[in-house]
mmCIF file of the N, C-alpha and C atoms, coordinates in Angstrom:
data_MODEL
# 
_entry.id   MODEL 
# 
loop_
_atom_site.group_PDB 
_atom_site.id 
_atom_site.type_symbol 
_atom_site.label_atom_id 
_atom_site.label_alt_id 
_atom_site.label_comp_id 
_atom_site.label_asym_id 
_atom_site.label_entity_id 
_atom_site.label_seq_id 
_atom_site.pdbx_PDB_ins_code 
_atom_site.Cartn_x 
_atom_site.Cartn_y 
_atom_site.Cartn_z 
_atom_site.occupancy 
_atom_site.B_iso_or_equiv 
_atom_site.pdbx_formal_charge 
_atom_site.auth_seq_id 
_atom_site.auth_comp_id 
_atom_site.auth_asym_id 
_atom_site.auth_atom_id 
_atom_site.pdbx_PDB_model_num 
ATOM 1   N N  . UNK A 1 1  ? 0.850  -1.177 0.004   1.00 0.00 ? 1  UNK A N  1 
ATOM 2   C CA . UNK A 1 1  ? 0.002  -0.008 0.000   1.00 0.00 ? 1  UNK A CA 1 
ATOM 3   C C  . UNK A 1 1  ? 0.904  1.239  0.000   1.00 0.00 ? 1  UNK A C  1 
ATOM 4   N N  . UNK A 1 2  ? 0.530  2.198  -0.813  1.00 0.00 ? 2  UNK A N  1 
ATOM 5   C CA . UNK A 1 2  ? 1.305  3.457  -0.896  1.00 0.00 ? 2  UNK A CA 1 
ATOM 6   C C  . UNK A 1 2  ? 0.395  4.622  -0.464  1.00 0.00 ? 2  UNK A C  1 
ATOM 7   N N  . UNK A 1 3  ? 0.928  5.419  0.404   1.00 0.00 ? 3  UNK A N  1 
ATOM 8   C CA . UNK A 1 3  ? 0.246  6.634  0.854   1.00 0.00 ? 3  UNK A CA 1 
ATOM 9   C C  . UNK A 1 3  ? 1.100  7.840  0.469   1.00 0.00 ? 3  UNK A C  1 
ATOM 10  N N  . UNK A 1 4  ? 0.432  8.920  0.102   1.00 0.00 ? 4  UNK A N  1 
ATOM 11  C CA . UNK A 1 4  ? 1.121  10.179 -0.164  1.00 0.00 ? 4  UNK A CA 1 
ATOM 12  C C  . UNK A 1 4  ? 0.753  11.154 0.950   1.00 0.00 ? 4  UNK A C  1 
ATOM 13  N N  . UNK A 1 5  ? 1.762  11.768 1.539   1.00 0.00 ? 5  UNK A N  1 
ATOM 14  C CA . UNK A 1 5  ? 1.559  12.761 2.584   1.00 0.00 ? 5  UNK A CA 1 
ATOM 15  C C  . UNK A 1 5  ? 1.931  14.120 2.035   1.00 0.00 ? 5  UNK A C  1 
ATOM 16  N N  . UNK A 1 6  ? 0.955  15.016 1.968   1.00 0.00 ? 6  UNK A N  1 
ATOM 17  C CA . UNK A 1 6  ? 1.170  16.387 1.516   1.00 0.00 ? 6  UNK A CA 1 
ATOM 18  C C  . UNK A 1 6  ? 1.416  17.270 2.753   1.00 0.00 ? 6  UNK A C  1 
ATOM 19  N N  . UNK A 1 7  ? 2.442  18.102 2.711   1.00 0.00 ? 7  UNK A N  1 
ATOM 20  C CA . UNK A 1 7  ? 2.776  19.003 3.812   1.00 0.00 ? 7  UNK A CA 1 
ATOM 21  C C  . UNK A 1 7  ? 2.831  20.420 3.270   1.00 0.00 ? 7  UNK A C  1 
ATOM 22  N N  . UNK A 1 8  ? 2.161  21.340 3.954   1.00 0.00 ? 8  UNK A N  1 
ATOM 23  C CA . UNK A 1 8  ? 2.170  22.732 3.523   1.00 0.00 ? 8  UNK A CA 1 
ATOM 24  C C  . UNK A 1 8  ? 2.068  23.633 4.743   1.00 0.00 ? 8  UNK A C  1 
ATOM 25  N N  . UNK A 1 9  ? 2.483  24.894 4.577   1.00 0.00 ? 9  UNK A N  1 
ATOM 26  C CA . UNK A 1 9  ? 2.384  25.839 5.662   1.00 0.00 ? 9  UNK A CA 1 
ATOM 27  C C  . UNK A 1 9  ? 0.937  26.081 6.054   1.00 0.00 ? 9  UNK A C  1 
ATOM 28  N N  . UNK A 1 10 ? 0.705  26.333 7.313   1.00 0.00 ? 10 UNK A N  1 
ATOM 29  C CA . UNK A 1 10 ? -0.636 26.732 7.786   1.00 0.00 ? 10 UNK A CA 1 
ATOM 30  C C  . UNK A 1 10 ? -0.944 28.127 7.266   1.00 0.00 ? 10 UNK A C  1 
ATOM 31  N N  . UNK A 1 11 ? -2.229 28.445 7.120   1.00 0.00 ? 11 UNK A N  1 
ATOM 32  C CA . UNK A 1 11 ? -2.587 29.808 6.703   1.00 0.00 ? 11 UNK A CA 1 
ATOM 33  C C  . UNK A 1 11 ? -1.999 30.831 7.679   1.00 0.00 ? 11 UNK A C  1 
ATOM 34  N N  . UNK A 1 12 ? -1.477 31.893 7.126   1.00 0.00 ? 12 UNK A N  1 
ATOM 35  C CA . UNK A 1 12 ? -0.916 32.983 7.942   1.00 0.00 ? 12 UNK A CA 1 
ATOM 36  C C  . UNK A 1 12 ? 0.573  32.854 8.208   1.00 0.00 ? 12 UNK A C  1 
ATOM 37  N N  . UNK A 1 13 ? 1.170  31.713 7.852   1.00 0.00 ? 13 UNK A N  1 
ATOM 38  C CA . UNK A 1 13 ? 2.615  31.557 8.034   1.00 0.00 ? 13 UNK A CA 1 
ATOM 39  C C  . UNK A 1 13 ? 3.312  32.165 6.836   1.00 0.00 ? 13 UNK A C  1 
ATOM 40  N N  . UNK A 1 14 ? 4.238  33.068 7.092   1.00 0.00 ? 14 UNK A N  1 
ATOM 41  C CA . UNK A 1 14 ? 4.975  33.756 6.029   1.00 0.00 ? 14 UNK A CA 1 
ATOM 42  C C  . UNK A 1 14 ? 5.896  32.792 5.306   1.00 0.00 ? 14 UNK A C  1 
ATOM 43  N N  . UNK A 1 15 ? 5.837  32.815 3.973   1.00 0.00 ? 15 UNK A N  1 
ATOM 44  C CA . UNK A 1 15 ? 6.689  31.977 3.131   1.00 0.00 ? 15 UNK A CA 1 
ATOM 45  C C  . UNK A 1 15 ? 7.436  32.862 2.154   1.00 0.00 ? 15 UNK A C  1 
ATOM 46  N N  . UNK A 1 16 ? 8.603  33.343 2.508   1.00 0.00 ? 16 UNK A N  1 
ATOM 47  C CA . UNK A 1 16 ? 9.337  34.297 1.656   1.00 0.00 ? 16 UNK A CA 1 
ATOM 48  C C  . UNK A 1 16 ? 9.640  33.737 0.253   1.00 0.00 ? 16 UNK A C  1 
ATOM 49  N N  . UNK A 1 17 ? 9.881  32.445 0.139   1.00 0.00 ? 17 UNK A N  1 
ATOM 50  C CA . UNK A 1 17 ? 10.187 31.870 -1.172  1.00 0.00 ? 17 UNK A CA 1 
ATOM 51  C C  . UNK A 1 17 ? 8.992  31.968 -2.107  1.00 0.00 ? 17 UNK A C  1 
ATOM 52  N N  . UNK A 1 18 ? 7.806  31.655 -1.593  1.00 0.00 ? 18 UNK A N  1 
ATOM 53  C CA . UNK A 1 18 ? 6.598  31.764 -2.420  1.00 0.00 ? 18 UNK A CA 1 
ATOM 54  C C  . UNK A 1 18 ? 6.315  33.215 -2.794  1.00 0.00 ? 18 UNK A C  1 
ATOM 55  N N  . UNK A 1 19 ? 6.551  34.120 -1.858  1.00 0.00 ? 19 UNK A N  1 
ATOM 56  C CA . UNK A 1 19 ? 6.354  35.544 -2.136  1.00 0.00 ? 19 UNK A CA 1 
ATOM 57  C C  . UNK A 1 19 ? 7.298  36.024 -3.240  1.00 0.00 ? 19 UNK A C  1 
ATOM 58  N N  . UNK A 1 20 ? 8.549  35.584 -3.206  1.00 0.00 ? 20 UNK A N  1 
ATOM 59  C CA . UNK A 1 20 ? 9.508  35.963 -4.242  1.00 0.00 ? 20 UNK A CA 1 
ATOM 60  C C  . UNK A 1 20 ? 9.120  35.391 -5.598  1.00 0.00 ? 20 UNK A C  1 
ATOM 61  N N  . UNK A 1 21 ? 8.628  34.160 -5.601  1.00 0.00 ? 21 UNK A N  1 
ATOM 62  C CA . UNK A 1 21 ? 8.182  33.547 -6.861  1.00 0.00 ? 21 UNK A CA 1 
ATOM 63  C C  . UNK A 1 21 ? 6.985  34.298 -7.428  1.00 0.00 ? 21 UNK A C  1 
ATOM 64  N N  . UNK A 1 22 ? 6.048  34.643 -6.548  1.00 0.00 ? 22 UNK A N  1 
ATOM 65  C CA . UNK A 1 22 ? 4.860  35.400 -6.985  1.00 0.00 ? 22 UNK A CA 1 
ATOM 66  C C  . UNK A 1 22 ? 5.253  36.733 -7.577  1.00 0.00 ? 22 UNK A C  1 
ATOM 67  N N  . UNK A 1 23 ? 6.187  37.403 -6.919  1.00 0.00 ? 23 UNK A N  1 
ATOM 68  C CA . UNK A 1 23 ? 6.665  38.725 -7.413  1.00 0.00 ? 23 UNK A CA 1 
ATOM 69  C C  . UNK A 1 23 ? 7.292  38.567 -8.803  1.00 0.00 ? 23 UNK A C  1 
ATOM 70  N N  . UNK A 1 24 ? 8.097  37.548 -8.995  1.00 0.00 ? 24 UNK A N  1 
ATOM 71  C CA . UNK A 1 24 ? 8.738  37.299 -10.307 1.00 0.00 ? 24 UNK A CA 1 
ATOM 72  C C  . UNK A 1 24 ? 7.693  36.975 -11.367 1.00 0.00 ? 24 UNK A C  1 
ATOM 73  N N  . UNK A 1 25 ? 6.710  36.158 -11.008 1.00 0.00 ? 25 UNK A N  1 
ATOM 74  C CA . UNK A 1 25 ? 5.623  35.824 -11.942 1.00 0.00 ? 25 UNK A CA 1 
ATOM 75  C C  . UNK A 1 25 ? 4.910  37.093 -12.388 1.00 0.00 ? 25 UNK A C  1 
ATOM 76  N N  . UNK A 1 26 ? 4.604  37.961 -11.437 1.00 0.00 ? 26 UNK A N  1 
ATOM 77  C CA . UNK A 1 26 ? 3.944  39.240 -11.771 1.00 0.00 ? 26 UNK A CA 1 
ATOM 78  C C  . UNK A 1 26 ? 4.818  40.099 -12.658 1.00 0.00 ? 26 UNK A C  1 
ATOM 79  N N  . UNK A 1 27 ? 6.120  40.126 -12.374 1.00 0.00 ? 27 UNK A N  1 
ATOM 80  C CA . UNK A 1 27 ? 7.041  40.921 -13.186 1.00 0.00 ? 27 UNK A CA 1 
ATOM 81  C C  . UNK A 1 27 ? 7.163  40.382 -14.616 1.00 0.00 ? 27 UNK A C  1 
ATOM 82  N N  . UNK A 1 28 ? 6.916  39.108 -14.783 1.00 0.00 ? 28 UNK A N  1 
ATOM 83  C CA . UNK A 1 28 ? 6.945  38.497 -16.105 1.00 0.00 ? 28 UNK A CA 1 
ATOM 84  C C  . UNK A 1 28 ? 5.675  38.817 -16.918 1.00 0.00 ? 28 UNK A C  1 
ATOM 85  N N  . UNK A 1 29 ? 4.749  39.524 -16.279 1.00 0.00 ? 29 UNK A N  1 
ATOM 86  C CA . UNK A 1 29 ? 3.532  39.940 -16.969 1.00 0.00 ? 29 UNK A CA 1 
ATOM 87  C C  . UNK A 1 29 ? 2.304  39.129 -16.630 1.00 0.00 ? 29 UNK A C  1 
ATOM 88  N N  . UNK A 1 30 ? 2.421  38.160 -15.766 1.00 0.00 ? 30 UNK A N  1 
ATOM 89  C CA . UNK A 1 30 ? 1.270  37.353 -15.357 1.00 0.00 ? 30 UNK A CA 1 
ATOM 90  C C  . UNK A 1 30 ? 0.654  38.003 -14.123 1.00 0.00 ? 30 UNK A C  1 
ATOM 91  N N  . UNK A 1 31 ? -0.031 39.103 -14.363 1.00 0.00 ? 31 UNK A N  1 
ATOM 92  C CA . UNK A 1 31 ? -0.539 39.925 -13.255 1.00 0.00 ? 31 UNK A CA 1 
ATOM 93  C C  . UNK A 1 31 ? -1.805 39.375 -12.630 1.00 0.00 ? 31 UNK A C  1 
ATOM 94  N N  . UNK A 1 32 ? -2.404 38.344 -13.224 1.00 0.00 ? 32 UNK A N  1 
ATOM 95  C CA . UNK A 1 32 ? -3.609 37.784 -12.662 1.00 0.00 ? 32 UNK A CA 1 
ATOM 96  C C  . UNK A 1 32 ? -3.329 36.773 -11.546 1.00 0.00 ? 32 UNK A C  1 
ATOM 97  N N  . UNK A 1 33 ? -2.057 36.455 -11.276 1.00 0.00 ? 33 UNK A N  1 
ATOM 98  C CA . UNK A 1 33 ? -1.710 35.519 -10.206 1.00 0.00 ? 33 UNK A CA 1 
ATOM 99  C C  . UNK A 1 33 ? -1.777 36.298 -8.883  1.00 0.00 ? 33 UNK A C  1 
ATOM 100 N N  . UNK A 1 34 ? -2.715 35.913 -8.026  1.00 0.00 ? 34 UNK A N  1 
ATOM 101 C CA . UNK A 1 34 ? -2.928 36.598 -6.756  1.00 0.00 ? 34 UNK A CA 1 
ATOM 102 C C  . UNK A 1 34 ? -2.164 35.988 -5.613  1.00 0.00 ? 34 UNK A C  1 
ATOM 103 N N  . UNK A 1 35 ? -1.976 34.662 -5.648  1.00 0.00 ? 35 UNK A N  1 
ATOM 104 C CA . UNK A 1 35 ? -1.312 33.997 -4.546  1.00 0.00 ? 35 UNK A CA 1 
ATOM 105 C C  . UNK A 1 35 ? -0.633 32.732 -5.045  1.00 0.00 ? 35 UNK A C  1 
ATOM 106 N N  . UNK A 1 36 ? 0.406  32.330 -4.384  1.00 0.00 ? 36 UNK A N  1 
ATOM 107 C CA . UNK A 1 36 ? 1.093  31.093 -4.709  1.00 0.00 ? 36 UNK A CA 1 
ATOM 108 C C  . UNK A 1 36 ? 1.566  30.483 -3.378  1.00 0.00 ? 36 UNK A C  1 
ATOM 109 N N  . UNK A 1 37 ? 1.481  29.194 -3.294  1.00 0.00 ? 37 UNK A N  1 
ATOM 110 C CA . UNK A 1 37 ? 1.979  28.511 -2.102  1.00 0.00 ? 37 UNK A CA 1 
ATOM 111 C C  . UNK A 1 37 ? 2.726  27.274 -2.548  1.00 0.00 ? 37 UNK A C  1 
ATOM 112 N N  . UNK A 1 38 ? 3.673  26.883 -1.730  1.00 0.00 ? 38 UNK A N  1 
ATOM 113 C CA . UNK A 1 38 ? 4.447  25.698 -2.040  1.00 0.00 ? 38 UNK A CA 1 
ATOM 114 C C  . UNK A 1 38 ? 4.313  24.701 -0.917  1.00 0.00 ? 38 UNK A C  1 
ATOM 115 N N  . UNK A 1 39 ? 4.657  23.503 -1.218  1.00 0.00 ? 39 UNK A N  1 
ATOM 116 C CA . UNK A 1 39 ? 4.615  22.460 -0.197  1.00 0.00 ? 39 UNK A CA 1 
ATOM 117 C C  . UNK A 1 39 ? 5.532  21.327 -0.624  1.00 0.00 ? 39 UNK A C  1 
ATOM 118 N N  . UNK A 1 40 ? 5.375  20.233 0.047   1.00 0.00 ? 40 UNK A N  1 
ATOM 119 C CA . UNK A 1 40 ? 6.164  19.051 -0.276  1.00 0.00 ? 40 UNK A CA 1 
ATOM 120 C C  . UNK A 1 40 ? 5.292  17.834 -0.084  1.00 0.00 ? 40 UNK A C  1 
ATOM 121 N N  . UNK A 1 41 ? 5.707  16.716 -0.695  1.00 0.00 ? 41 UNK A N  1 
ATOM 122 C CA . UNK A 1 41 ? 4.974  15.483 -0.455  1.00 0.00 ? 41 UNK A CA 1 
ATOM 123 C C  . UNK A 1 41 ? 5.940  14.329 -0.294  1.00 0.00 ? 41 UNK A C  1 
ATOM 124 N N  . UNK A 1 42 ? 5.458  13.324 0.411   1.00 0.00 ? 42 UNK A N  1 
ATOM 125 C CA . UNK A 1 42 ? 6.219  12.111 0.667   1.00 0.00 ? 42 UNK A CA 1 
ATOM 126 C C  . UNK A 1 42 ? 5.369  10.929 0.255   1.00 0.00 ? 42 UNK A C  1 
ATOM 127 N N  . UNK A 1 43 ? 5.937  9.989  -0.503  1.00 0.00 ? 43 UNK A N  1 
ATOM 128 C CA . UNK A 1 43 ? 5.246  8.742  -0.828  1.00 0.00 ? 43 UNK A CA 1 
ATOM 129 C C  . UNK A 1 43 ? 5.822  7.681  0.114   1.00 0.00 ? 43 UNK A C  1 
ATOM 130 N N  . UNK A 1 44 ? 4.945  7.032  0.828   1.00 0.00 ? 44 UNK A N  1 
ATOM 131 C CA . UNK A 1 44 ? 5.349  6.034  1.797   1.00 0.00 ? 44 UNK A CA 1 
ATOM 132 C C  . UNK A 1 44 ? 4.723  4.691  1.405   1.00 0.00 ? 44 UNK A C  1 
ATOM 133 N N  . UNK A 1 45 ? 5.564  3.716  1.140   1.00 0.00 ? 45 UNK A N  1 
ATOM 134 C CA . UNK A 1 45 ? 5.079  2.389  0.833   1.00 0.00 ? 45 UNK A CA 1 
ATOM 135 C C  . UNK A 1 45 ? 5.169  1.547  2.095   1.00 0.00 ? 45 UNK A C  1 
ATOM 136 N N  . UNK A 1 46 ? 4.065  0.939  2.463   1.00 0.00 ? 46 UNK A N  1 
ATOM 137 C CA . UNK A 1 46 ? 4.010  0.177  3.696   1.00 0.00 ? 46 UNK A CA 1 
ATOM 138 C C  . UNK A 1 46 ? 3.402  -1.195 3.425   1.00 0.00 ? 46 UNK A C  1 
ATOM 139 N N  . UNK A 1 47 ? 3.887  -2.205 4.117   1.00 0.00 ? 47 UNK A N  1 
ATOM 140 C CA . UNK A 1 47 ? 3.511  -3.582 3.793   1.00 0.00 ? 47 UNK A CA 1 
ATOM 141 C C  . UNK A 1 47 ? 2.118  -3.963 4.348   1.00 0.00 ? 47 UNK A C  1 
ATOM 142 N N  . UNK A 1 48 ? 1.673  -3.337 5.390   1.00 0.00 ? 48 UNK A N  1 
ATOM 143 C CA . UNK A 1 48 ? 0.397  -3.693 6.008   1.00 0.00 ? 48 UNK A CA 1 
ATOM 144 C C  . UNK A 1 48 ? -0.758 -2.904 5.425   1.00 0.00 ? 48 UNK A C  1 
ATOM 145 N N  . UNK A 1 49 ? -1.924 -3.506 5.456   1.00 0.00 ? 49 UNK A N  1 
ATOM 146 C CA . UNK A 1 49 ? -3.153 -2.799 5.044   1.00 0.00 ? 49 UNK A CA 1 
ATOM 147 C C  . UNK A 1 49 ? -3.766 -2.110 6.262   1.00 0.00 ? 49 UNK A C  1 
ATOM 148 N N  . UNK A 1 50 ? -4.602 -1.143 6.009   1.00 0.00 ? 50 UNK A N  1 
ATOM 149 C CA . UNK A 1 50 ? -5.324 -0.435 7.075   1.00 0.00 ? 50 UNK A CA 1 
ATOM 150 C C  . UNK A 1 50 ? -4.380 0.131  8.131   1.00 0.00 ? 50 UNK A C  1 
ATOM 151 N N  . UNK A 1 51 ? -3.356 0.812  7.681   1.00 0.00 ? 51 UNK A N  1 
ATOM 152 C CA . UNK A 1 51 ? -2.388 1.390  8.633   1.00 0.00 ? 51 UNK A CA 1 
ATOM 153 C C  . UNK A 1 51 ? -2.374 2.906  8.523   1.00 0.00 ? 51 UNK A C  1 
ATOM 154 N N  . UNK A 1 52 ? -3.508 3.477  8.199   1.00 0.00 ? 52 UNK A N  1 
ATOM 155 C CA . UNK A 1 52 ? -3.618 4.923  8.068   1.00 0.00 ? 52 UNK A CA 1 
ATOM 156 C C  . UNK A 1 52 ? -3.169 5.626  9.360   1.00 0.00 ? 52 UNK A C  1 
ATOM 157 N N  . UNK A 1 53 ? -3.529 5.046  10.495  1.00 0.00 ? 53 UNK A N  1 
ATOM 158 C CA . UNK A 1 53 ? -3.144 5.688  11.764  1.00 0.00 ? 53 UNK A CA 1 
ATOM 159 C C  . UNK A 1 53 ? -1.633 5.736  11.937  1.00 0.00 ? 53 UNK A C  1 
ATOM 160 N N  . UNK A 1 54 ? -0.923 4.706  11.451  1.00 0.00 ? 54 UNK A N  1 
ATOM 161 C CA . UNK A 1 54 ? 0.545  4.710  11.507  1.00 0.00 ? 54 UNK A CA 1 
ATOM 162 C C  . UNK A 1 54 ? 1.106  5.838  10.632  1.00 0.00 ? 54 UNK A C  1 
ATOM 163 N N  . UNK A 1 55 ? 0.557  5.987  9.439   1.00 0.00 ? 55 UNK A N  1 
ATOM 164 C CA . UNK A 1 55 ? 1.026  7.040  8.518   1.00 0.00 ? 55 UNK A CA 1 
ATOM 165 C C  . UNK A 1 55 ? 0.758  8.416  9.122   1.00 0.00 ? 55 UNK A C  1 
ATOM 166 N N  . UNK A 1 56 ? -0.426 8.593  9.719   1.00 0.00 ? 56 UNK A N  1 
ATOM 167 C CA . UNK A 1 56 ? -0.747 9.859  10.347  1.00 0.00 ? 56 UNK A CA 1 
ATOM 168 C C  . UNK A 1 56 ? 0.191  10.173 11.516  1.00 0.00 ? 56 UNK A C  1 
ATOM 169 N N  . UNK A 1 57 ? 0.544  9.162  12.292  1.00 0.00 ? 57 UNK A N  1 
ATOM 170 C CA . UNK A 1 57 ? 1.467  9.368  13.417  1.00 0.00 ? 57 UNK A CA 1 
ATOM 171 C C  . UNK A 1 57 ? 2.848  9.751  12.905  1.00 0.00 ? 57 UNK A C  1 
ATOM 172 N N  . UNK A 1 58 ? 3.344  9.061  11.859  1.00 0.00 ? 58 UNK A N  1 
ATOM 173 C CA . UNK A 1 58 ? 4.637  9.405  11.241  1.00 0.00 ? 58 UNK A CA 1 
ATOM 174 C C  . UNK A 1 58 ? 4.608  10.843 10.728  1.00 0.00 ? 58 UNK A C  1 
ATOM 175 N N  . UNK A 1 59 ? 3.510  11.217 10.087  1.00 0.00 ? 59 UNK A N  1 
ATOM 176 C CA . UNK A 1 59 ? 3.387  12.563 9.526   1.00 0.00 ? 59 UNK A CA 1 
ATOM 177 C C  . UNK A 1 59 ? 3.410  13.618 10.619  1.00 0.00 ? 59 UNK A C  1 
ATOM 178 N N  . UNK A 1 60 ? 2.666  13.370 11.672  1.00 0.00 ? 60 UNK A N  1 
ATOM 179 C CA . UNK A 1 60 ? 2.570  14.336 12.765  1.00 0.00 ? 60 UNK A CA 1 
ATOM 180 C C  . UNK A 1 60 ? 3.869  14.475 13.537  1.00 0.00 ? 60 UNK A C  1 
ATOM 181 N N  . UNK A 1 61 ? 4.566  13.335 13.762  1.00 0.00 ? 61 UNK A N  1 
ATOM 182 C CA . UNK A 1 61 ? 5.734  13.354 14.611  1.00 0.00 ? 61 UNK A CA 1 
ATOM 183 C C  . UNK A 1 61 ? 7.043  13.630 13.867  1.00 0.00 ? 61 UNK A C  1 
ATOM 184 N N  . UNK A 1 62 ? 7.056  13.406 12.537  1.00 0.00 ? 62 UNK A N  1 
ATOM 185 C CA . UNK A 1 62 ? 8.330  13.533 11.815  1.00 0.00 ? 62 UNK A CA 1 
ATOM 186 C C  . UNK A 1 62 ? 8.261  14.400 10.559  1.00 0.00 ? 62 UNK A C  1 
ATOM 187 N N  . UNK A 1 63 ? 7.263  14.189 9.723   1.00 0.00 ? 63 UNK A N  1 
ATOM 188 C CA . UNK A 1 63 ? 7.273  14.833 8.402   1.00 0.00 ? 63 UNK A CA 1 
ATOM 189 C C  . UNK A 1 63 ? 6.811  16.278 8.429   1.00 0.00 ? 63 UNK A C  1 
ATOM 190 N N  . UNK A 1 64 ? 5.919  16.614 9.330   1.00 0.00 ? 64 UNK A N  1 
ATOM 191 C CA . UNK A 1 64 ? 5.378  17.982 9.414   1.00 0.00 ? 64 UNK A CA 1 
ATOM 192 C C  . UNK A 1 64 ? 5.732  18.598 10.763  1.00 0.00 ? 64 UNK A C  1 
ATOM 193 N N  . UNK A 1 65 ? 5.938  19.901 10.761  1.00 0.00 ? 65 UNK A N  1 
ATOM 194 C CA . UNK A 1 65 ? 6.105  20.655 11.999  1.00 0.00 ? 65 UNK A CA 1 
ATOM 195 C C  . UNK A 1 65 ? 4.708  21.151 12.397  1.00 0.00 ? 65 UNK A C  1 
ATOM 196 N N  . UNK A 1 66 ? 4.089  20.546 13.407  1.00 0.00 ? 66 UNK A N  1 
ATOM 197 C CA . UNK A 1 66 ? 2.687  20.882 13.709  1.00 0.00 ? 66 UNK A CA 1 
ATOM 198 C C  . UNK A 1 66 ? 2.454  22.320 14.133  1.00 0.00 ? 66 UNK A C  1 
ATOM 199 N N  . UNK A 1 67 ? 3.502  23.045 14.464  1.00 0.00 ? 67 UNK A N  1 
ATOM 200 C CA . UNK A 1 67 ? 3.354  24.433 14.858  1.00 0.00 ? 67 UNK A CA 1 
ATOM 201 C C  . UNK A 1 67 ? 3.073  25.303 13.639  1.00 0.00 ? 67 UNK A C  1 
ATOM 202 N N  . UNK A 1 68 ? 3.725  24.997 12.511  1.00 0.00 ? 68 UNK A N  1 
ATOM 203 C CA . UNK A 1 68 ? 3.601  25.872 11.339  1.00 0.00 ? 68 UNK A CA 1 
ATOM 204 C C  . UNK A 1 68 ? 3.078  25.146 10.071  1.00 0.00 ? 68 UNK A C  1 
ATOM 205 N N  . UNK A 1 69 ? 2.898  23.828 10.138  1.00 0.00 ? 69 UNK A N  1 
ATOM 206 C CA . UNK A 1 69 ? 2.519  23.087 8.940   1.00 0.00 ? 69 UNK A CA 1 
ATOM 207 C C  . UNK A 1 69 ? 1.305  22.197 9.188   1.00 0.00 ? 69 UNK A C  1 
ATOM 208 N N  . UNK A 1 70 ? 0.525  22.022 8.128   1.00 0.00 ? 70 UNK A N  1 
ATOM 209 C CA . UNK A 1 70 ? -0.562 21.058 8.076   1.00 0.00 ? 70 UNK A CA 1 
ATOM 210 C C  . UNK A 1 70 ? -0.126 19.915 7.179   1.00 0.00 ? 70 UNK A C  1 
ATOM 211 N N  . UNK A 1 71 ? -0.740 18.763 7.371   1.00 0.00 ? 71 UNK A N  1 
ATOM 212 C CA . UNK A 1 71 ? -0.489 17.650 6.461   1.00 0.00 ? 71 UNK A CA 1 
ATOM 213 C C  . UNK A 1 71 ? -1.799 16.953 6.101   1.00 0.00 ? 71 UNK A C  1 
ATOM 214 N N  . UNK A 1 72 ? -1.765 16.275 4.978   1.00 0.00 ? 72 UNK A N  1 
ATOM 215 C CA . UNK A 1 72 ? -2.937 15.518 4.507   1.00 0.00 ? 72 UNK A CA 1 
ATOM 216 C C  . UNK A 1 72 ? -2.416 14.197 3.946   1.00 0.00 ? 72 UNK A C  1 
ATOM 217 N N  . UNK A 1 73 ? -3.060 13.115 4.305   1.00 0.00 ? 73 UNK A N  1 
ATOM 218 C CA . UNK A 1 73 ? -2.668 11.767 3.849   1.00 0.00 ? 73 UNK A CA 1 
ATOM 219 C C  . UNK A 1 73 ? -3.675 11.280 2.826   1.00 0.00 ? 73 UNK A C  1 
ATOM 220 N N  . UNK A 1 74 ? -3.167 10.776 1.690   1.00 0.00 ? 74 UNK A N  1 
ATOM 221 C CA . UNK A 1 74 ? -4.019 10.280 0.624   1.00 0.00 ? 74 UNK A CA 1 
ATOM 222 C C  . UNK A 1 74 ? -3.499 8.893  0.195   1.00 0.00 ? 74 UNK A C  1 
ATOM 223 N N  . UNK A 1 75 ? -4.418 7.956  0.047   1.00 0.00 ? 75 UNK A N  1 
ATOM 224 C CA . UNK A 1 75 ? -4.015 6.640  -0.446  1.00 0.00 ? 75 UNK A CA 1 
ATOM 225 C C  . UNK A 1 75 ? -3.850 6.730  -1.945  1.00 0.00 ? 75 UNK A C  1 
ATOM 226 N N  . UNK A 1 76 ? -2.700 6.238  -2.449  1.00 0.00 ? 76 UNK A N  1 
ATOM 227 C CA . UNK A 1 76 ? -2.426 6.272  -3.889  1.00 0.00 ? 76 UNK A CA 1 
ATOM 228 C C  . UNK A 1 76 ? -2.957 5.045  -4.570  1.00 0.00 ? 76 UNK A C  1 
# 
């Protein structure tokens, strides 16, 4: 079984890299872009079925910083 864990900043957390990318996009003439956000994802292959709780625990304790990041787990 493969799960994908998406990690992104919580709303309101400043992301200077995304802001710089948005500024460059606007300077290139794409002025209709209002916001941009970035994140990361992890694909985790696990041998057992029905182990969503294990994946969520791994995500919460290791992959995401719960103070500034949210995560979402999706079965692939």
